[in-house]
C-alpha positions in Angstrom: 14.6 25.1 17.0 15.5 21.3 16.2 16.0 20.0 12.7 13.2 18.5 10.4 14.5 15.2 11.3 14.5 15.8 15.1 10.6 17.4 14.6 9.7 14.3 12.8 10.7 11.9 15.5 8.8 14.2 18.1 5.6 13.6 16.0 3.7 10.8 16.7 1.6 9.0 13.8 -1.1 6.6 14.1 -1.5 3.4 11.9 -5.0 1.9 11.8 -5.4 -1.6 10.5 -8.6 -0.9 8.7 -10.6 -3.4 6.8 -13.9 -1.4 6.6 -13.2 1.1 3.3 -16.3 2.8 3.9 -14.7 4.5 7.0 -15.0 8.2 5.9 -11.5 9.1 6.6 -9.9 6.4 4.2 -12.4 7.5 1.4 -11.2 10.7 1.8 -7.5 9.5 1.9 -8.2 7.3 -1.4 -10.1 10.2 -3.2 -6.7 12.2 -2.6 -4.8 9.6 -4.5 -6.9 9.0 -7.1 -7.3 13.0 -7.6 -3.5 13.5 -7.6 -3.6 10.3 -9.9 -6.0 11.9 -12.4 -8.0 8.9 -12.1 -12.2 10.2 -12.4 -14.7 7.5 -10.6 -18.3 7.8 -11.5 -19.5 6.2 -8.3 -17.5 6.6 -5.6 -19.7 4.8 -3.1 -19.9 1.6 -5.7 -16.1 1.3 -5.9 -15.6 1.3 -1.6 -18.3 -1.2 -1.6 -16.4 -3.3 -3.6 -13.5 -2.7 -1.6 -15.4 -4.0 1.1 -17.1 -6.7 -0.4 -14.0 -8.6 -0.8 -13.0 -9.7 2.8 -9.6 -10.4 1.8 -8.5 -6.6 1.4 -6.9 -4.9 4.0 -5.0 -1.4 4.8 -2.9 1.0 7.2 -3.8 4.2 7.3 -1.4 6.5 8.3 -2.8 9.9 10.1 -0.3 12.3 12.0 -0.6 13.6 15.5 -3.1 16.1 14.2 -5.3 13.7 12.5 -4.4 14.9 9.2 -4.1 12.1 6.4 -0.2 11.2 5.6 -0.9 8.3 3.5 -2.0 4.6 3.3 -1.1 1.1 1.9 -3.8 -1.2 0.6 -3.0 -5.1 0.4 -4.3 -8.4 0.4 -3.1 -12.2 0.1 -3.5 -14.0 -3.3 -3.1 -17.4 -4.3 -0.9 -18.6 -7.5 -1.5 -21.8 -8.1 -0.9 -24.6 -10.9 -1.7 -28.3 -11.1 1.3 -29.2 -9.2 2.3 -25.9 -7.2 0.6 -23.0 -4.9 1.6 -19.8 -3.1 0.3 -17.3 -1.5 1.6 -14.0 -1.9 1.1 -10.7 -0.2 -0.6 -8.2 -3.3 0.1 -4.2 -2.7 -2.8 -3.3 -4.3 -2.9 0.7 -3.9 -0.2 2.7 -2.2 -0.2 6.6 -1.8 1.7 9.0 0.7 0.6 13.0 0.5 3.3 15.1 -1.3 3.7 17.0 2.0 4.7 13.9 3.6 6.9 12.2 0.6 10.8 11.7 1.2 9.9 11.9 5.1 10.2 7.4 5.5 6.6 6.9 5.7 6.3 4.9 2.5 9.2 2.8 3.7 7.3 2.3 7.2 4.2 1.6 5.7 5.4 -1.3 3.3 7.4 -2.4 5.8 4.0 -2.6 7.9 2.5 -4.5 5.5 5.6 -7.0 4.7 5.5 -7.6 8.8 1.6 -8.6 8.4 2.4 -10.7 5.6 5.3 -12.6 7.2 2.8 -12.8 10.7 0.3 -14.9 8.6 2.9 -17.3 6.8 3.5 -15.5 3.4 7.1 -15.2 2.3 6.7 -13.0 -0.9 5.2 -10.0 -2.3 4.1 -8.7 -5.7 2.9 -5.1 -6.8 2.8 -3.1 -9.7 4.0 0.2 -10.9 4.9 2.9 -13.1 5.9 5.7 -11.4 8.3 4.5 -8.2 10.8 2.0 -9.2 13.6 3.7 -7.5 11.6 3.2 -4.7 10.8 -0.2 -4.6 14.0 -1.2 -5.8 15.9 0.6 -2.6 12.9 -1.7 -0.4 14.4 -5.1 -1.9 11.7 -5.1 -5.2 13.1 -6.5 -8.4 11.3 -6.6 -11.6 9.7 -9.7 -12.5 9.8 -9.6 -16.2 8.3 -13.0 -16.8 5.2 -12.0 -15.0 2.7 -9.4 -16.7 0.2 -7.8 -15.0 -3.1 -6.9 -16.6 -2.8 -2.7 -16.5 0.4 -3.4 -18.6 2.5 -2.1 -15.4 5.6 -3.6 -14.6 5.6 -6.2 -12.1 7.9 -6.6 -9.1 8.5 -9.0 -6.3 10.6 -9.5 -3.5 11.1 -12.5 -1.2 10.5 -11.8 2.7 12.4 -15.0 3.9 
């Protein structure tokens, strides 16, 4: 019998890049995430339709070899612009790993996939908010952006990718 690390290495995970948030598997993952966060939604169909209507939103959905949901990362590019400067950032919108799969590297791997996607698109900075995973993001190279304020009042973190 192998160690947990050896067993993890033998397990095959699938990362699907998605832009169809009406997909039942993505919806199940998102509902699990919101349930865990104690967020109540009265109209799920409308929420998922709004995600679909924003053609700029993507997600990586990770499944294990038995098609069980491991987690997802939802992201988009956003433009910060002033009268003189402009820069496109990669914005991490939502990010969740199922409790069963936490502390096994899945979060780091999904975040890296989103960052690699941004780099392929010529986007060199990422931004996100968090109220629960400051240590995780710090280990991934994100730093608190004290001059930046999020509308949800969560702390804002940024990372230069290049």
